[in-house]
ZADO-156533 format. One line per 3 residues: number of its first residue (from 1); their letters; for each residue x, y, z of N, C-alpha, C. Coordinates in Angstrom, 3 decimals. Example, Ala and Ser with C-alpha at 12.3 -4.5 7.8 and 13.67 -1.06 7.14 Angstrom:
BEGIN
1 = as = 13.190 -5.690 7.800 12.300 -4.500 7.800 13.200 -3.300 7.800  12.850 -2.250 7.080 13.670 -1.060 7.140 12.900 0.030 7.870 $
//
This chain:
BEGIN
1 = mkl = 68.465 88.492 85.486 69.220 89.743 85.416 69.137 90.508 86.733  67.958 90.531 87.295 67.798 91.269 88.549 68.612 90.632 89.664  68.613 89.275 89.694 69.366 88.589 90.734 70.867 88.843 90.578 $
4 = asi = 71.346 88.850 89.335 72.774 89.092 89.090 73.181 90.478 89.528  72.339 91.470 89.255 72.676 92.844 89.642 72.678 92.996 91.145  71.806 92.275 91.826 71.758 92.364 93.287 73.023 91.765 93.892 $
7 = vka = 73.517 90.665 93.304 74.710 90.009 93.829 75.962 90.814 93.548  76.043 91.433 92.367 77.244 92.154 91.968 77.443 93.449 92.737  76.368 94.123 93.091 76.483 95.448 93.717 77.308 95.434 94.994 $
10 = pli = 77.029 94.551 95.961 77.838 94.548 97.178 79.294 94.160 96.925  79.529 93.271 95.907 80.893 92.863 95.612 81.726 94.025 95.109  81.161 94.852 94.268 81.861 96.033 93.761 82.191 96.982 94.899 $
13 = hle = 81.238 97.191 95.792 81.474 98.075 96.939 82.582 97.523 97.828  82.605 96.195 98.023 83.608 95.567 98.878 84.995 95.728 98.278  85.150 95.604 96.967 86.448 95.731 96.316 87.003 97.142 96.478 $
16 = ihv = 86.134 98.132 96.386 86.574 99.516 96.568 87.048 99.736 97.991  86.307 99.162 98.943 86.660 99.343 100.352 87.992 98.654 100.681  88.164 97.429 100.183 89.379 96.681 100.475 90.580 97.309 99.783 $
19 = gtp = 90.379 97.941 98.620 91.484 98.523 97.879 92.053 99.780 98.496  91.414 100.319 99.520 91.906 101.527 100.174 92.801 101.143 101.348  94.120 101.401 101.263 95.009 100.975 102.351 94.760 101.787 103.615 $
22 = pte = 94.839 101.148 104.783 94.673 101.885 106.041 95.820 102.870 106.242  95.486 104.082 106.652 96.486 105.120 106.884 96.366 105.599 108.322  97.497 105.649 109.021 97.492 106.041 110.429 98.794 106.773 110.766 $
25 = iwl = 98.669 107.910 111.441 99.857 108.653 111.872 100.396 108.013 113.145  101.682 107.664 113.116 102.311 107.029 114.276 103.181 107.998 115.063  103.770 108.975 114.401 104.620 109.941 115.105 104.404 111.313 114.470 $
28 = rpn = 103.927 112.248 115.286 103.622 113.583 114.794 104.837 114.509 114.919  104.833 115.609 114.165 105.954 116.554 114.253 105.802 117.486 115.448  106.865 118.176 115.771 106.826 119.258 116.750 106.548 120.546 115.976 $
31 = lrp = 105.402 121.156 116.212 104.996 122.317 115.419 105.596 123.625 115.926  106.206 123.624 117.099 106.756 124.876 117.619 107.860 125.463 116.731  108.830 124.670 116.253 109.818 125.250 115.335 109.193 125.793 114.059 $
34 = vvw = 108.124 125.142 113.601 107.439 125.612 112.394 106.824 126.982 112.637  106.158 127.131 113.797 105.518 128.416 114.127 106.563 129.518 114.236  107.672 129.238 114.931 108.714 130.255 115.080 109.338 130.605 113.740 $
37 = lvv = 109.458 129.647 112.869 110.013 129.904 111.543 109.112 130.838 110.750  107.821 130.580 110.798 106.866 131.431 110.072 106.826 132.828 110.675  106.818 132.920 112.008 106.789 134.232 112.673 108.023 135.046 112.311 $
40 = aav = 109.192 134.399 112.341 110.432 135.106 111.997 110.398 135.612 110.564  109.880 134.789 109.652 109.800 135.200 108.249 108.865 136.396 108.076  107.731 136.369 108.780 106.772 137.473 108.684 107.366 138.764 109.239 $
43 = vvs = 108.051 138.675 110.373 108.633 139.864 110.999 109.714 140.483 110.101  110.600 139.646 109.596 111.675 140.150 108.743 111.117 140.740 107.450  110.185 140.049 106.832 109.599 140.532 105.583 108.847 141.838 105.796 $
46 = ggl = 108.061 141.890 106.871 107.310 143.109 107.165 108.213 144.289 107.459  109.276 144.058 108.235 110.207 145.136 108.540 110.903 145.671 107.312  111.302 144.775 106.412 111.972 145.203 105.181 111.032 146.014 104.292 $
49 = cla = 109.811 145.552 104.154 108.841 146.270 103.315 108.524 147.649 103.894  108.377 147.739 105.210 108.094 149.039 105.833 109.260 150.005 105.647  110.486 149.483 105.763 111.658 150.342 105.595 111.732 150.895 104.179 $
52 = vwa = 111.482 150.056 103.194 111.535 150.505 101.793 110.383 151.449 101.487  109.196 151.149 102.053 108.033 152.014 101.817 108.286 153.404 102.402  108.980 153.459 103.535 109.286 154.755 104.139 110.209 155.578 103.258 $
55 = vga = 111.125 154.920 102.565 112.020 155.630 101.644 111.245 156.158 100.452  110.280 155.356 99.975 109.412 155.814 98.910 109.943 155.607 97.513  110.985 154.834 97.333 111.538 154.608 96.001 110.867 153.389 95.385 $
58 = taw = 110.252 153.587 94.202 109.518 152.502 93.558 110.437 151.353 93.175  111.592 151.656 92.621 112.527 150.602 92.204 112.974 149.768 93.399  113.269 150.448 94.494 113.689 149.728 95.688 112.545 148.878 96.247 $
61 = lll = 111.317 149.398 96.103 110.147 148.657 96.579 109.978 147.354 95.802  110.156 147.423 94.483 110.052 146.218 93.662 111.159 145.226 94.006  112.366 145.734 94.231 113.479 144.866 94.602 113.227 144.197 95.951 $
64 = aaa = 112.691 144.972 96.893 112.394 144.408 98.214 111.314 143.331 98.120  110.311 143.575 97.262 109.241 142.580 97.088 109.811 141.271 96.557  110.755 141.381 95.602 111.377 140.175 95.056 112.222 139.468 96.115 $
67 = cvg = 112.972 140.256 96.884 113.824 139.668 97.921 113.013 139.008 99.027  111.829 139.553 99.276 110.972 138.988 100.322 110.201 137.782 99.794  109.742 137.862 98.547 108.890 136.812 97.993 109.577 135.470 97.885 $
70 = vps = 110.820 135.458 97.399 111.524 134.191 97.209 111.804 133.493 98.547  112.407 134.199 99.535 112.601 133.526 100.837 111.293 133.112 101.504  110.252 133.923 101.339 108.965 133.574 101.956 108.400 132.292 101.366 $
73 = afv = 108.540 132.133 100.057 108.072 130.902 99.422 108.869 129.696 99.925  110.184 129.895 100.089 111.026 128.816 100.605 110.626 128.450 102.029  110.374 129.469 102.854 109.969 129.228 104.242 108.633 128.498 104.283 $
76 = all = 107.715 128.882 103.399 106.403 128.233 103.356 106.532 126.751 103.002  107.395 126.445 102.035 107.609 125.046 101.659 108.252 124.262 102.799  109.248 124.878 103.458 109.920 124.212 104.568 108.955 123.982 105.730 $
79 = ata = 108.129 124.982 106.028 107.160 124.848 107.123 106.139 123.759 106.815  105.699 123.681 105.558 104.744 122.642 105.165 105.350 121.255 105.342  106.606 121.101 104.911 107.275 119.803 105.055 107.493 119.452 106.518 $
82 = aar = 107.874 120.450 107.330 108.144 120.193 108.753 106.878 119.850 109.518  105.711 120.222 108.991 104.446 119.956 109.677 103.869 118.586 109.331  104.525 117.843 108.468 104.033 116.522 108.090 104.472 115.475 109.106 $
85 = prl = 103.736 114.363 109.192 104.083 113.322 110.178 105.480 112.767 109.947  106.164 112.417 111.046 107.472 111.789 110.936 107.337 110.299 110.609  106.293 109.672 111.150 106.017 108.274 110.877 104.546 108.115 110.530 $
88 = qrv = 104.268 107.382 109.467 102.885 107.178 109.054 102.749 105.795 108.427  101.803 105.042 108.925 101.530 103.745 108.319 100.601 103.948 107.132  101.004 103.404 105.988 100.182 103.439 104.783 100.074 102.006 104.274 $
91 = gdh = 98.967 101.362 104.579 98.798 99.968 104.201 99.786 99.097 104.936  100.556 98.306 104.185 101.546 97.419 104.790 102.951 97.992 104.696  103.042 99.314 104.594 104.335 100.006 104.592 104.349 101.085 105.683 $
94 = lri = 105.540 101.439 106.093 105.726 102.520 107.047 106.453 103.656 106.333  105.821 104.817 106.317 106.396 105.997 105.658 107.247 106.755 106.682  108.538 106.848 106.409 109.494 107.469 107.322 109.967 108.784 106.719 $
97 = rla = 109.772 109.879 107.464 110.169 111.197 106.957 111.260 111.769 107.868  112.489 111.741 107.358 113.627 112.308 108.079 114.329 113.373 107.241  113.590 113.966 106.302 114.116 115.052 105.478 112.932 115.852 104.941 $
100 = ptg = 113.076 117.166 104.809 111.963 117.983 104.307 111.615 117.688 102.858  112.554 117.137 102.099 112.343 116.979 100.665 111.659 115.685 100.265  111.443 114.780 101.193 110.796 113.526 100.819 110.719 112.545 101.965 $
103 = fee = 110.322 111.312 101.620 110.179 110.267 102.632 110.579 108.931 102.013  110.722 107.944 102.872 111.031 106.585 102.449 109.909 105.669 102.942  109.513 104.730 102.098 108.513 103.746 102.498 109.193 102.392 102.681 $
106 = vpl = 109.004 101.828 103.857 109.643 100.569 104.227 108.558 99.541 104.542  108.658 98.314 104.041 107.677 97.288 104.415 107.655 97.068 105.920  106.481 96.854 106.455 106.360 96.656 107.901 107.216 95.482 108.373 $
109 = dav = 107.354 94.461 107.544 108.109 93.291 107.947 109.608 93.586 108.072  110.053 94.717 107.482 111.466 95.093 107.588 111.773 95.821 108.886  110.732 96.192 109.634 110.902 96.930 110.896 110.773 95.950 112.055 $
112 = ecf = 111.748 95.954 112.954 111.732 95.019 114.077 111.055 95.592 115.314  111.427 96.812 115.711 110.873 97.371 116.942 111.234 98.845 117.057  110.712 99.470 118.114 111.040 100.841 118.488 111.538 100.849 119.927 $
115 = flg = 112.443 101.755 120.241 112.831 101.939 121.645 113.335 103.368 121.838  113.300 103.801 123.094 113.708 105.165 123.433 115.221 105.229 123.584  115.813 106.285 123.040 117.246 106.514 123.185 117.507 107.957 123.578 $
118 = ssp = 118.766 108.374 123.513 119.128 109.760 123.794 120.413 110.100 123.059  120.574 111.377 122.755 121.774 111.851 122.068 122.299 113.093 122.775  123.623 113.266 122.821 124.193 114.459 123.466 123.945 115.708 122.641 $
121 = itr = 123.805 116.840 123.325 123.655 118.140 122.674 124.877 118.977 123.022  125.539 119.451 122.004 126.728 120.281 122.206 126.348 121.743 122.077  126.651 122.533 123.117 126.387 123.972 123.101 127.679 124.710 123.399 $
124 = sgv = 127.969 125.671 122.561 129.213 126.423 122.758 129.174 127.190 124.070  130.296 127.168 124.809 130.391 127.887 126.073 129.855 127.128 127.258  129.348 125.889 127.021 128.810 125.089 128.122 129.815 123.999 128.461 $
127 = atc = 130.231 123.942 129.704 131.236 122.964 130.124 130.629 121.572 130.188  131.460 120.580 129.911 131.021 119.198 130.003 131.225 118.685 131.423  130.526 117.612 131.751 130.629 117.015 133.081 131.405 115.706 132.963 $
130 = ggq = 132.654 115.719 133.384 133.484 114.522 133.304 133.685 114.041 131.884  133.779 114.965 130.937 133.973 114.588 129.539 132.693 114.237 128.823  131.535 114.281 129.508 130.257 113.963 128.897 129.447 115.241 128.686 $
133 = aaf = 128.548 115.197 127.703 127.730 116.367 127.384 126.822 116.715 128.563  126.669 118.017 128.808 125.825 118.464 129.917 124.341 118.326 129.591  124.004 118.280 128.288 122.600 118.196 127.880 122.426 117.031 126.915 $
136 = rvn = 121.271 116.376 127.013 120.929 115.288 126.110 119.483 115.464 125.665  119.163 114.910 124.513 117.805 114.984 123.985 117.294 113.566 123.756  116.023 113.339 124.059 115.431 112.029 123.805 115.352 111.766 122.301 $
139 = tlv = 115.525 110.518 121.937 115.393 110.107 120.548 114.502 108.870 120.474  113.872 108.681 119.331 113.127 107.455 119.059 113.944 106.655 118.049  114.254 105.416 118.412 115.067 104.566 117.543 114.182 103.509 116.895 $
142 = lrl = 114.224 103.464 115.580 113.528 102.441 114.805 114.582 101.460 114.309  114.470 100.206 114.751 115.465 99.206 114.351 114.925 98.380 113.193  115.731 98.264 112.149 115.363 97.505 110.960 115.964 96.105 111.018 $
145 = aer = 115.295 95.174 110.386 115.773 93.791 110.373 117.091 93.697 109.614  117.975 92.851 110.099 119.284 92.693 109.459 119.145 92.175 108.039  118.131 91.332 107.804 117.925 90.769 106.469 117.458 91.817 105.461 $
148 = asd = 116.908 92.942 105.964 116.433 94.006 105.077 117.586 94.954 104.773  118.633 94.435 104.145 119.852 95.225 103.927 119.626 96.402 102.984  118.606 96.319 102.124 118.337 97.419 101.193 117.868 98.677 101.913 $
151 = yaa = 117.419 98.541 103.160 116.910 99.676 103.923 117.833 100.045 105.089  119.076 99.574 105.056 119.973 99.783 106.196 120.344 101.241 106.401  120.408 102.040 105.345 120.853 103.433 105.465 120.163 104.294 104.417 $
154 = rpt = 119.934 105.551 104.780 119.359 106.527 103.876 119.908 107.907 104.249  120.040 108.826 103.286 120.423 110.201 103.622 119.290 110.900 104.368  119.637 111.759 105.314 118.630 112.453 106.123 119.017 113.916 106.296 $
157 = ftp = 118.065 114.685 106.801 118.326 116.045 107.264 118.762 115.905 108.722  120.050 116.079 108.985 120.644 115.709 110.272 119.916 116.276 111.495  119.458 117.536 111.491 118.731 118.004 112.689 117.485 117.165 112.999 $
160 = wgt = 116.879 116.548 111.996 115.700 115.728 112.247 116.069 114.343 112.740  117.230 113.836 112.357 117.630 112.502 112.775 118.635 111.889 111.821  118.941 110.622 112.054 119.914 109.897 111.238 119.343 108.536 110.850 $
163 = wdd = 119.937 107.948 109.818 119.502 106.627 109.362 120.738 105.907 108.850  121.264 105.008 109.664 122.507 104.338 109.292 122.617 103.008 110.030  123.277 102.044 109.388 123.589 100.757 110.017 122.337 100.062 110.558 $
166 = gya = 121.215 100.215 109.865 119.995 99.528 110.267 119.191 100.211 111.352  119.528 101.469 111.670 118.799 102.211 112.699 118.385 103.585 112.163  117.098 103.889 112.240 116.595 105.226 111.929 116.298 105.917 113.258 $
169 = vfd = 116.947 107.054 113.504 116.866 107.733 114.804 116.189 109.086 114.618  115.116 109.326 115.369 114.353 110.567 115.287 114.735 111.479 116.449  115.165 112.699 116.147 115.527 113.670 117.179 114.255 114.205 117.836 $
172 = grw = 114.219 114.135 119.170 113.020 114.529 119.906 112.653 115.996 119.810  113.583 116.845 119.387 113.280 118.268 119.271 112.403 118.583 118.065  112.309 117.653 117.125 111.557 117.905 115.888 110.329 117.014 115.750 $
175 = cep = 109.936 116.344 116.822 108.730 115.525 116.768 107.990 115.658 118.096  106.867 115.006 118.203 106.081 115.087 119.430 106.896 114.562 120.610  106.530 114.920 121.860 107.311 114.483 123.021 107.503 112.973 123.051 $
178 = lsa = 108.738 112.557 123.281 109.083 111.135 123.264 109.144 110.577 124.681  108.781 109.320 124.813 108.832 108.641 126.107 108.936 107.142 125.869  109.284 106.420 126.926 109.343 104.965 126.826 107.969 104.384 126.527 $
181 = dla = 106.914 104.998 127.085 105.546 104.523 126.822 105.204 104.661 125.339  105.598 105.787 124.738 105.326 105.981 123.313 106.051 104.924 122.485  107.295 104.634 122.827 108.047 103.605 122.099 107.369 102.241 122.215 $
184 = rql = 106.863 101.927 123.415 106.165 100.646 123.595 104.867 100.614 122.802  104.151 101.743 122.773 102.914 101.811 122.000 103.182 101.590 120.507  104.260 102.176 120.010 104.596 102.005 118.598 104.974 100.557 118.293 $
187 = srk = 105.683 99.920 119.206 106.034 98.511 119.002 104.776 97.641 118.981  103.791 97.959 119.824 102.532 97.212 119.811 101.769 97.461 118.511  101.758 98.724 118.059 101.100 99.029 116.782 101.759 98.279 115.640 $
190 = lld = 103.074 98.207 115.683 103.803 97.490 114.639 103.418 96.019 114.625  103.346 95.405 115.797 102.982 93.997 115.890 101.567 93.770 115.379  100.631 94.647 115.773 99.246 94.518 115.314 99.153 94.707 113.800 $
193 = akr = 99.913 95.657 113.268 99.873 95.916 111.833 100.425 94.735 111.046  101.450 94.081 111.582 102.026 92.922 110.901 101.047 91.748 110.860  100.149 91.705 111.844 99.170 90.622 111.890 97.982 90.869 110.977 $
196 = spg = 97.865 92.091 110.451 96.715 92.430 109.629 96.786 91.714 108.288  95.625 91.417 107.661 95.606 90.698 106.386 96.343 91.472 105.298  97.043 90.755 104.447 97.702 91.361 103.298 99.142 91.719 103.544 $
199 = eag = 99.571 91.784 104.808 100.947 92.183 105.084 101.945 91.110 104.663  101.604 89.867 104.893 102.529 88.777 104.596 102.856 88.706 103.112  101.809 88.857 102.259 102.048 88.802 100.830 102.925 89.925 100.342 $
202 = saa = 102.709 91.118 100.861 103.529 92.271 100.447 104.961 92.110 100.903  105.168 91.581 102.105 106.527 91.391 102.624 107.289 90.394 101.763  106.614 89.312 101.336 107.277 88.335 100.498 107.654 88.938 99.151 $
205 = aag = 106.762 89.780 98.615 107.056 90.423 97.335 108.233 91.376 97.453  108.403 91.995 98.622 109.513 92.930 98.824 110.818 92.216 99.133  110.771 90.913 99.393 111.990 90.167 99.645 112.527 90.322 101.040 $
208 = vgp = 111.670 90.644 102.026 112.142 90.800 103.393 111.417 89.850 104.343  110.797 88.850 103.816 110.084 87.904 104.656 111.043 86.965 105.367  110.541 86.166 106.294 111.386 85.245 107.043 111.951 84.145 106.160 $
//
């Protein structure tokens, strides 16, 4: 009995350890828009409350509290969502967040590579140069395998990026600074993650294997 208990103990510990999928943030958000959003909400809410308090009407004060509370809760939820990672590896899947309301999980084997891109920015009153946009923003492009047709397109929050025709595009204004080096690092991480144990079996189960 003693020998059996000694043998079983490490095995139980090993199963718990192996059952925990590795989690790693691959692309962080840009927190500056989140901070400005919260600051703007605080300033507007504070100004409205001070104005009503100066009038001194209790009914108006209650109405102002209701008008401030609902938008503030919405801003808090939006800020929380905007502060979450844009890309996160969870086990043998990649969690892609291109909308405040949720995310999509894609098998690592369905992702081919990352590369740096750019998109034009249109600003009213700004002249174009030879018919081309005067300003452009860096983007991170995630290319999906052609065989993974189930993941070719998803609805997105357009300011954060787009996902269509097998390409998920992240707008650089809403994530950490983008560069060609970052794109290469992500492609290397993807390759290393695909080589990790357990990925092949999950990819076959998802129907996106070679």
